[in-house]
C-alpha positions as CSV (number, residue, x, y, z in Angstrom):
1,M,60.6,45.3,7.9
2,H,63.5,46.2,10.1
3,L,64.1,42.9,11.7
4,P,65.3,42.8,15.3
5,A,68.7,41.2,16.1
6,G,68.9,37.6,17.0
7,G,69.4,36.3,20.5
8,G,68.1,38.1,23.7
9,L,65.6,37.1,26.2
10,G,62.5,35.1,25.5
11,L,63.7,33.0,22.6
12,S,63.4,29.8,24.5
13,A,59.7,30.4,24.9
14,L,59.1,30.7,21.1
15,A,57.9,28.0,18.7
16,H,60.4,26.2,16.5
17,T,60.0,24.9,12.9
18,P,60.8,21.3,12.0
19,L,64.1,22.6,10.6
20,D,65.4,24.0,13.9
21,A,68.1,21.5,14.4
22,L,69.3,22.0,10.8
23,H,69.4,25.7,11.3
24,R,71.5,25.3,14.4
25,A,74.0,22.9,12.6
26,L,74.3,25.5,9.8
27,G,75.2,28.2,12.3
28,A,72.1,30.3,11.9
29,R,71.7,33.7,13.9
30,F,68.1,33.7,15.2
31,T,65.4,36.3,15.7
32,P,61.9,36.2,17.2
33,F,59.3,36.6,14.5
34,A,55.5,36.1,14.7
35,G,55.9,33.8,17.8
36,Y,58.6,31.6,16.2
37,E,62.4,31.6,16.6
38,M,63.5,32.0,13.1
39,P,66.9,32.2,11.2
40,L,67.7,35.8,10.6
41,Q,70.9,35.0,8.7
42,Y,73.7,32.6,8.4
43,A,77.5,33.0,8.4
44,D,77.7,34.7,5.1
45,G,75.5,37.5,6.1
46,L,72.5,39.3,4.6
47,K,74.1,40.9,1.6
48,A,75.8,37.8,0.5
49,E,72.7,35.6,1.0
50,H,70.7,38.3,-0.9
51,Q,73.1,38.3,-3.8
52,W,73.4,34.6,-3.9
53,T,69.7,34.2,-4.3
54,R,69.7,36.6,-7.2
55,A,72.4,34.6,-8.9
56,N,71.9,31.0,-7.8
57,A,69.4,29.5,-5.4
58,G,68.5,30.4,-1.8
59,L,66.7,28.0,0.5
60,F,64.3,29.7,3.0
61,D,62.4,28.1,5.9
62,V,59.0,29.8,6.0
63,S,57.3,27.2,8.0
64,H,56.0,29.8,10.4
65,M,53.4,30.6,7.8
66,G,50.0,29.0,8.4
67,Q,48.8,26.2,6.0
68,L,45.1,25.5,5.9
69,R,43.2,22.7,4.3
70,V,39.6,23.8,3.5
71,T,37.0,21.3,2.6
72,G,33.1,20.8,2.7
73,P,30.0,21.1,0.8
74,G,29.5,24.3,-1.2
75,L,33.2,24.9,-0.9
76,H,33.5,27.5,-3.6
77,A,30.4,29.4,-3.0
78,A,31.2,29.7,0.7
79,L,34.6,31.1,0.0
80,E,33.3,33.5,-2.5
81,A,31.0,34.9,0.1
82,A,34.1,35.4,2.5
83,L,36.7,36.6,0.0
84,P,36.7,38.6,-3.2
85,L,37.3,35.6,-5.3
86,D,35.7,34.0,-8.3
87,F,36.1,30.2,-8.9
88,D,34.5,30.2,-12.3
89,G,37.3,29.6,-14.8
90,W,39.9,29.0,-12.0
91,P,41.8,25.9,-13.2
92,L,42.6,23.0,-10.8
93,A,46.1,23.3,-9.5
94,Q,46.3,27.0,-9.9
95,Q,47.3,29.4,-7.2
96,R,45.9,32.9,-6.8
97,Y,46.5,35.8,-4.5
98,S,43.6,37.2,-2.5
99,L,42.7,39.4,0.5
100,L,40.8,38.8,3.8
101,L,38.7,42.0,4.3
102,N,36.8,43.4,7.2
103,D,33.4,45.1,6.8
104,A,35.1,48.5,6.7
105,G,37.3,47.4,3.7
106,G,40.5,47.1,5.8
107,I,42.9,44.3,5.1
108,E,42.9,41.6,7.8
109,D,45.5,39.5,5.9
110,D,46.7,38.7,2.4
111,L,46.4,35.1,1.3
112,M,47.7,32.7,-1.2
113,L,45.0,30.1,-2.4
114,T,45.4,27.0,-4.5
115,R,42.4,25.2,-6.1
116,L,42.7,21.4,-5.7
117,A,40.5,18.7,-6.7
118,D,38.4,18.4,-3.4
119,E,39.8,21.2,-1.3
120,V,41.3,24.7,-1.3
121,A,44.7,25.1,0.3
122,I,45.3,28.5,1.9
123,V,48.6,30.0,3.1
124,V,48.1,32.8,5.8
125,N,50.7,35.1,7.4
126,A,52.2,33.7,10.6
127,A,51.1,36.5,12.9
128,C,47.5,36.1,11.5
129,R,47.1,32.4,11.8
130,E,44.5,32.2,14.6
131,K,42.7,35.4,13.7
132,D,42.3,34.3,10.1
133,L,41.0,30.9,11.2
134,A,38.5,32.4,13.5
135,Q,37.2,34.7,10.9
136,L,37.0,32.2,8.2
137,R,35.1,29.8,10.4
138,T,32.7,32.4,11.3
139,R,32.1,33.4,7.7
140,C,32.0,29.8,6.4
141,P,30.3,27.8,9.2
142,G,29.6,24.8,6.9
143,L,33.3,24.3,5.9
144,A,36.0,22.4,7.6
145,F,39.4,24.0,8.3
146,A,42.4,22.2,9.4
147,W,46.2,23.1,9.7
148,R,48.5,21.0,7.6
149,D,51.2,19.2,9.7
150,A,53.8,20.5,7.3
151,A,56.8,22.6,6.9
152,L,57.0,25.1,4.1
153,L,60.3,25.7,2.2
154,A,60.9,28.2,-0.5
155,L,63.6,27.5,-3.1
156,Q,64.2,30.8,-5.0
157,G,66.6,32.0,-7.6
158,P,67.5,31.3,-11.3
159,Q,68.9,27.8,-10.5
160,A,65.8,26.8,-8.6
161,E,64.3,24.9,-11.5
162,R,67.4,22.9,-12.2
163,V,67.9,22.1,-8.5
164,L,64.4,20.8,-7.9
165,A,64.1,19.0,-11.2
166,R,67.2,17.0,-10.2
167,L,64.9,15.4,-7.3
168,Q,61.8,15.5,-9.3
169,P,61.8,16.2,-13.2
170,A,58.1,17.1,-13.3
171,A,58.9,20.3,-11.3
172,A,60.4,21.8,-14.4
173,G,56.9,21.7,-16.1
174,L,55.3,24.2,-13.7
175,V,54.9,27.8,-14.6
176,F,54.4,30.8,-12.3
177,M,51.4,30.1,-9.9
178,Q,50.9,26.5,-10.9
179,A,50.7,23.8,-8.4
180,A,51.3,20.0,-8.3
181,Q,51.4,17.1,-5.9
182,L,55.1,15.9,-6.3
183,A,57.1,13.0,-4.7
184,L,60.3,14.6,-3.1
185,V,62.7,12.4,-1.0
186,G,59.8,9.9,-0.8
187,A,57.3,12.4,0.6
188,D,54.0,13.7,-1.1
189,C,54.6,17.5,-1.3
190,L,52.4,20.2,-2.5
191,V,54.7,22.3,-4.7
192,T,53.7,25.8,-6.2
193,R,55.8,27.8,-8.6
194,S,55.8,31.0,-6.6
195,G,57.6,32.8,-3.9
196,Y,58.3,36.1,-2.2
197,T,61.6,37.2,-3.6
198,G,60.7,38.4,-7.3
199,E,62.9,35.6,-8.6
200,D,61.7,32.3,-10.1
201,G,61.3,29.5,-7.7
202,Y,59.1,27.2,-5.7
203,E,57.4,26.9,-2.3
204,I,57.1,23.3,-1.1
205,S,54.7,22.2,1.5
206,V,56.3,19.1,2.8
207,P,55.3,16.8,5.7
208,A,57.0,17.9,8.8
209,A,58.8,14.5,9.3
210,A,60.3,14.9,5.8
211,A,61.3,18.6,6.0
212,E,64.9,18.1,7.2
213,P,65.7,15.3,4.7
214,L,64.4,17.4,1.8
215,A,66.3,20.5,3.0
216,R,69.4,18.5,3.1
217,A,68.9,17.0,-0.3
218,L,68.4,20.5,-1.8
219,L,71.5,21.8,0.0
220,E,73.6,19.0,-1.4
221,D,73.6,21.0,-4.7
222,P,76.4,23.6,-4.8
223,A,74.0,26.1,-6.3
224,V,71.9,26.1,-3.0
225,K,72.7,28.0,0.3
226,P,70.5,28.6,3.2
227,V,69.0,32.2,3.4
228,G,67.4,33.8,6.4
229,L,64.5,36.3,7.1
230,A,66.7,39.4,6.7
231,A,67.7,38.7,3.1
232,R,64.0,37.6,2.4
233,D,62.9,41.1,3.4
234,T,65.4,43.0,1.1
235,L,64.6,40.7,-1.8
236,R,60.8,41.2,-1.4
237,L,61.3,44.9,-1.1
238,E,63.4,45.2,-4.2
239,A,60.5,43.2,-6.0
240,G,57.9,45.8,-4.7
241,L,56.1,43.2,-2.7
242,Q,54.4,44.3,0.5
243,L,54.6,42.8,4.0
244,Y,51.4,42.3,6.0
245,G,51.5,44.2,9.3
246,Q,54.0,46.7,7.9
247,D,52.8,47.9,4.4
248,M,49.2,46.9,5.1
249,D,47.0,46.1,8.1
250,A,43.4,46.1,9.2
251,Q,43.1,49.8,8.9
252,T,44.5,49.8,5.4
253,T,42.0,49.6,2.5
254,V,42.5,47.8,-0.8
255,C,43.1,50.8,-2.9
256,T,45.3,52.6,-0.4
257,A,47.5,49.6,-0.6
258,G,47.4,49.5,-4.4
259,L,45.9,46.1,-4.3
260,A,42.7,46.6,-6.4
261,W,44.1,44.1,-8.9
262,A,43.7,41.3,-6.3
263,I,39.8,41.8,-6.5
264,A,38.7,39.2,-9.1
265,R,37.3,40.8,-12.2
266,A,33.8,39.3,-11.6
267,R,33.6,41.0,-8.2
268,R,34.3,44.4,-9.4
269,S,31.9,47.1,-10.5
270,G,29.8,45.7,-13.5
271,G,31.0,42.1,-13.0
272,A,28.8,39.1,-13.0
273,K,29.3,38.7,-9.2
274,E,29.8,42.5,-8.3
275,G,30.4,43.0,-4.5
276,A,28.8,40.5,-2.1
277,Y,32.0,40.0,0.0
278,P,33.0,41.8,3.3
279,G,34.2,45.3,2.7
280,A,32.9,45.5,-0.9
281,Q,31.1,48.8,-0.4
282,T,34.2,50.6,0.6
283,T,36.4,48.9,-2.0
284,L,34.1,49.5,-5.0
285,R,33.6,53.2,-3.9
286,E,37.4,53.7,-3.6
287,V,38.0,52.1,-7.1
288,R,35.5,54.7,-8.5
289,E,36.6,57.7,-6.4
290,G,40.2,57.1,-5.5
291,T,41.9,57.4,-2.0
292,A,43.5,60.2,-0.1
293,R,46.8,58.2,-0.3
294,R,48.3,55.4,-2.2
295,L,51.2,53.2,-2.3
296,A,54.3,54.4,-4.2
297,G,58.0,53.5,-4.7
298,L,60.7,55.9,-3.6
299,V,64.5,55.9,-3.9
300,G,66.9,57.8,-1.7
301,L,69.2,60.3,-3.3
302,E,71.6,60.2,-0.4
303,P,73.2,57.1,1.1
304,V,71.0,57.2,4.2
305,P,68.8,54.3,5.2
306,V,65.1,55.2,5.6
307,R,63.1,52.8,7.7
308,H,59.4,52.0,8.4
309,G,57.6,55.0,9.9
310,A,59.7,57.8,8.5
311,A,57.7,60.8,7.5
312,I,57.8,62.0,3.9
313,V,57.6,65.9,3.7
314,D,57.4,68.3,0.8
315,A,59.7,71.3,0.2
316,E,57.7,73.4,2.6
317,G,58.1,70.8,5.3
318,A,54.5,69.6,5.2
319,E,54.0,65.8,5.9
320,R,52.9,64.2,2.7
321,G,53.3,60.6,3.4
322,T,54.8,57.8,5.5
323,V,57.4,55.1,4.6
324,T,56.0,51.7,5.2
325,S,59.1,49.6,4.3
326,G,62.6,50.7,3.7
327,T,66.1,49.3,3.3
328,V,69.5,49.9,1.4
329,S,69.0,47.8,-1.6
330,P,71.9,45.2,-2.0
331,S,71.3,45.0,-5.7
332,L,71.1,48.7,-6.4
333,G,73.4,50.1,-3.6
334,K,70.9,52.9,-2.6
335,P,68.0,53.3,-0.2
336,V,64.6,52.0,-1.6
337,M,61.2,52.5,0.1
338,L,57.5,51.8,-0.2
339,A,55.5,54.7,1.1
340,R,51.9,55.8,1.3
341,L,51.8,59.3,-0.3
342,D,49.2,61.8,-0.8
343,S,47.4,61.1,-4.0
344,A,47.2,64.8,-4.9
345,L,51.0,65.1,-5.1
346,A,52.4,66.2,-8.5
347,P,54.6,63.4,-10.0
348,D,57.6,65.7,-9.9
349,A,57.1,67.1,-6.5
350,A,60.3,67.5,-4.4
351,L,60.1,65.1,-1.5
352,F,62.2,64.4,1.6
353,A,62.4,61.6,4.1
354,V,62.8,62.7,7.7
355,V,65.6,60.6,9.5
356,R,66.6,61.6,13.0
357,G,65.1,65.1,12.5
358,K,67.0,65.7,9.3
359,R,65.6,65.8,5.7
360,H,67.1,63.6,3.0
361,P,65.9,63.9,-0.7
362,V,64.0,61.0,-2.2
363,A,62.5,60.6,-5.7
364,R,59.6,58.6,-7.0
365,A,60.5,55.3,-8.6
366,A,58.6,52.7,-10.6
367,L,57.9,49.3,-9.0
368,P,59.4,46.9,-8.8
369,F,62.9,48.4,-8.1
370,V,64.4,45.2,-9.4
371,P,62.8,43.3,-12.3
372,K,60.8,40.1,-11.5
373,H,61.9,36.8,-13.2
374,Y,58.9,34.7,-13.0
375,K,58.6,31.7,-15.5
376,R,55.3,32.3,-17.3
């Protein structure tokens, strides 16, 4: 994601998160994003915030994301008919990644779901909030959907466990993709050990009224600094994590995005619950037969940033792919990219990114670009 600069016209018409006053007190530079005015960066800037998160703990406001509570009779069966999930063997207080697909197999959104005692909590992408809600209500007419009146904070980095455990020792007992209801600054919070940076950390759903007190309590620790959307984007790209609306969308199929692993095993070919979700016919066929293009990692061999939409060409100048995300990696000091490339390309094919009409050499790279550090 090449985020726009903060400021400019129209910011006053945007929605604000419960932490807006705190962001202003901290000197945030804002940007419009998904209908919200969000902190792009703070005084230290993108590179410093990125590196601080890798070494210490960054605090992100991601309250623009949609947080749904789903309840009702036949909850699990209804959601299995709408999404490629399998609740059999899914432990309570466990989080999983899934996809909301259309009938053609395109990705309408990617989701995080947490199984709780009497409900399922779903986090949806900010720009997809109302679209997702409408589709889920249509597919699951017997279920009740409600937005949580909550902010969402992400505490990410190698110091995250120590910092959060200072407020609530039970947080240290969670491992990657586990969840718990924990009391933080006197508020009942849904905490998951997850995030979008590739680092260890937590996402904390906190009642809106308690969001600023919790953020201030976390920022009292010298290991914690506020981090904006710009560094969140470079961190997730280094980790090889895709962004909805940029690396995938409603016209991108599961296998083209390299996300076949997100289909529950029981819903795959030969599984006990094979298919029977929207888009299954396309998805299962592509798993068997492959796709014309698929997601790959690339690194630039010259110090030239390559952004979303840049063409990838071969030695003869034929177009062989498109960059979906690109940045100069603060950790590696070189351009890194996610791209959809022709599946028929030889692994050692010479490739070039076209930037302002000029070709710049790129090379295939394994994902993630920077190792992930989840606590398992």
